[in-house]
PAKELO-379382 format. One record per residue: residue number from 1; residue in one letter; x, y negated, z of N, C-alpha, C, O in turn. Coordinates in nm, 3 decimals, always signed. Atoms other than C-alpha are relative to their C-alpha. Layout:
! PAKELO-379382
k,r,n.X,n.Y,n.Z,ca.X,ca.Y,ca.Z,c.X,c.Y,c.Z,o.X,o.Y,o.Z
NUM,A,X,Y,Z,X,Y,Z,X,Y,Z,X,Y,Z
...
This chain:
! PAKELO-379382
k,r,n.X,n.Y,n.Z,ca.X,ca.Y,ca.Z,c.X,c.Y,c.Z,o.X,o.Y,o.Z
1,X,-0.070,+0.116,+0.051,+2.461,+3.474,+0.604,+0.028,-0.097,+0.114,-0.049,-0.108,+0.209
2,X,-0.036,+0.101,-0.098,+2.636,+3.207,+0.804,-0.037,-0.138,-0.052,-0.023,-0.167,-0.171
3,X,+0.036,+0.135,+0.037,+2.516,+2.850,+0.804,+0.094,-0.096,+0.071,+0.106,-0.093,+0.194
4,X,-0.092,+0.097,-0.057,+2.768,+2.572,+0.856,-0.057,-0.141,-0.002,+0.015,-0.237,+0.023
5,X,+0.064,+0.131,+0.004,+2.518,+2.286,+0.820,-0.016,-0.058,+0.139,-0.007,+0.013,+0.239
6,X,+0.021,+0.069,-0.126,+2.456,+2.031,+1.090,-0.140,+0.032,+0.051,-0.239,+0.011,-0.019
7,X,+0.128,-0.032,-0.062,+2.181,+2.146,+1.323,-0.030,-0.107,+0.104,+0.049,-0.130,+0.195
8,X,+0.038,+0.105,-0.092,+2.000,+1.869,+1.507,-0.107,+0.050,+0.095,-0.200,+0.121,+0.056
9,X,+0.104,-0.035,-0.096,+1.804,+1.916,+1.824,-0.119,-0.090,-0.025,-0.106,-0.194,-0.090
10,X,+0.124,+0.074,+0.025,+1.445,+1.790,+1.823,+0.009,-0.147,+0.045,-0.029,-0.235,-0.032
11,X,-0.006,+0.141,-0.041,+1.509,+1.472,+2.031,+0.093,-0.083,-0.088,+0.061,-0.198,-0.119
12,X,-0.094,+0.073,+0.084,+1.809,+1.371,+1.819,-0.063,-0.024,-0.137,-0.050,-0.133,-0.193
13,X,+0.065,+0.013,+0.130,+1.615,+1.434,+1.498,-0.108,-0.107,+0.005,-0.120,-0.187,-0.088
14,X,+0.105,+0.101,-0.014,+1.323,+1.225,+1.623,+0.060,-0.140,+0.012,+0.004,-0.236,-0.041
15,X,-0.067,+0.130,-0.013,+1.563,+0.944,+1.717,+0.049,-0.048,-0.135,+0.038,-0.167,-0.166
16,X,-0.048,+0.037,+0.133,+1.714,+0.949,+1.369,-0.115,-0.047,-0.088,-0.102,-0.145,-0.162
17,X,+0.118,+0.040,+0.078,+1.369,+0.930,+1.211,-0.048,-0.137,+0.046,-0.081,-0.222,-0.036
18,X,+0.044,+0.129,-0.056,+1.273,+0.643,+1.443,+0.092,-0.113,-0.046,+0.044,-0.220,-0.082
19,X,-0.097,+0.101,+0.044,+1.592,+0.452,+1.354,-0.021,-0.030,-0.148,-0.015,-0.146,-0.189
20,X,+0.021,+0.019,+0.143,+1.527,+0.505,+0.982,-0.126,-0.081,-0.026,-0.127,-0.169,-0.112
21,X,+0.125,+0.074,+0.016,+1.170,+0.377,+1.015,+0.020,-0.146,+0.039,-0.026,-0.237,-0.031
22,X,-0.024,+0.137,-0.044,+1.283,+0.070,+1.211,+0.085,-0.075,-0.101,+0.062,-0.193,-0.126
23,X,-0.085,+0.063,+0.100,+1.552,-0.001,+0.953,-0.082,-0.036,-0.124,-0.068,-0.145,-0.180
24,X,+0.085,+0.029,+0.115,+1.299,+0.026,+0.671,-0.090,-0.119,+0.025,-0.113,-0.201,-0.064
25,X,+0.086,+0.112,-0.034,+1.071,-0.216,+0.853,+0.078,-0.131,-0.005,+0.026,-0.233,-0.051
26,X,-0.082,+0.120,+0.004,+1.356,-0.466,+0.891,+0.031,-0.039,-0.144,+0.029,-0.158,-0.178
27,X,-0.028,+0.029,+0.141,+1.445,-0.436,+0.523,-0.124,-0.060,-0.067,-0.112,-0.156,-0.143
28,X,+0.124,+0.053,+0.058,+1.079,-0.492,+0.426,-0.026,-0.142,+0.050,-0.067,-0.228,-0.028
29,X,+0.021,+0.133,-0.056,+1.057,-0.791,+0.660,+0.094,-0.102,-0.065,+0.051,-0.213,-0.097
30,X,-0.095,+0.090,+0.065,+1.372,-0.946,+0.509,-0.042,-0.027,-0.144,-0.026,-0.140,-0.192
31,X,+0.045,+0.017,+0.136,+1.233,-0.889,+0.159,-0.116,-0.098,-0.007,-0.118,-0.188,-0.092
32,X,+0.116,+0.090,-0.003,+0.904,-1.061,+0.244,+0.044,-0.142,+0.033,-0.005,-0.238,-0.027
33,X,-0.050,+0.133,-0.033,+1.091,-1.351,+0.406,+0.070,-0.064,-0.119,+0.058,-0.184,-0.141
34,X,-0.067,+0.056,+0.118,+1.301,-1.390,+0.091,-0.101,-0.046,-0.104,-0.080,-0.147,-0.171
35,X,+0.105,+0.043,+0.093,+0.984,-1.406,-0.119,-0.063,-0.130,+0.045,-0.092,-0.217,-0.037
36,X,+0.059,+0.122,-0.053,+0.841,-1.673,+0.110,+0.094,-0.118,-0.022,+0.050,-0.227,-0.059
37,X,-0.096,+0.108,+0.024,+1.161,-1.877,+0.085,+0.002,-0.040,-0.148,+0.013,-0.158,-0.181
38,X,-0.009,+0.027,+0.144,+1.161,-1.845,-0.294,-0.127,-0.062,-0.055,-0.121,-0.156,-0.135
39,X,+0.127,+0.041,+0.061,+0.790,-1.895,-0.368,-0.091,-0.079,+0.094,-0.193,-0.133,+0.050
40,X,+0.084,+0.070,-0.097,+0.649,-2.052,-0.050,-0.115,+0.088,+0.049,-0.136,+0.199,+0.001
41,X,+0.114,-0.074,-0.057,+0.346,-1.944,+0.153,-0.124,-0.027,-0.083,-0.146,-0.138,-0.130
42,X,+0.125,+0.012,+0.074,+0.017,-1.879,-0.022,-0.111,+0.069,+0.079,-0.089,+0.172,+0.143
43,X,+0.116,-0.062,-0.065,-0.328,-1.805,+0.116,-0.042,+0.124,-0.077,-0.037,+0.127,-0.200
44,X,+0.054,-0.121,+0.063,-0.464,-1.459,+0.049,-0.134,+0.030,+0.062,-0.161,-0.010,+0.175
45,X,+0.129,-0.040,-0.055,-0.811,-1.319,+0.093,-0.015,+0.151,-0.017,+0.039,+0.210,-0.110
46,X,+0.024,-0.144,+0.006,-0.924,-0.966,+0.162,-0.149,+0.024,+0.009,-0.227,-0.068,+0.031
47,X,+0.141,-0.035,-0.010,-1.252,-0.782,+0.163,-0.043,+0.026,+0.143,-0.157,+0.067,+0.168
48,X,+0.032,-0.019,-0.142,-1.236,-0.760,+0.543,+0.020,+0.141,+0.047,-0.004,+0.170,+0.164
49,X,-0.024,-0.138,-0.040,-1.148,-0.392,+0.543,+0.121,+0.013,+0.090,+0.205,-0.076,+0.097
50,X,-0.113,-0.022,-0.089,-0.906,-0.244,+0.790,+0.094,+0.100,-0.057,+0.196,+0.131,+0.004
């Protein structure tokens, strides 16, 4: 069988994954900033776990 799909080399594929992760982080950061603008900053507490 012949395959006509796009074949990506390893470095290009890793770059695409890295770009997708960075974009997701920016989207998450913008979402959190919008929540802060809408509701303000609030103190949170944790159990100290990492």
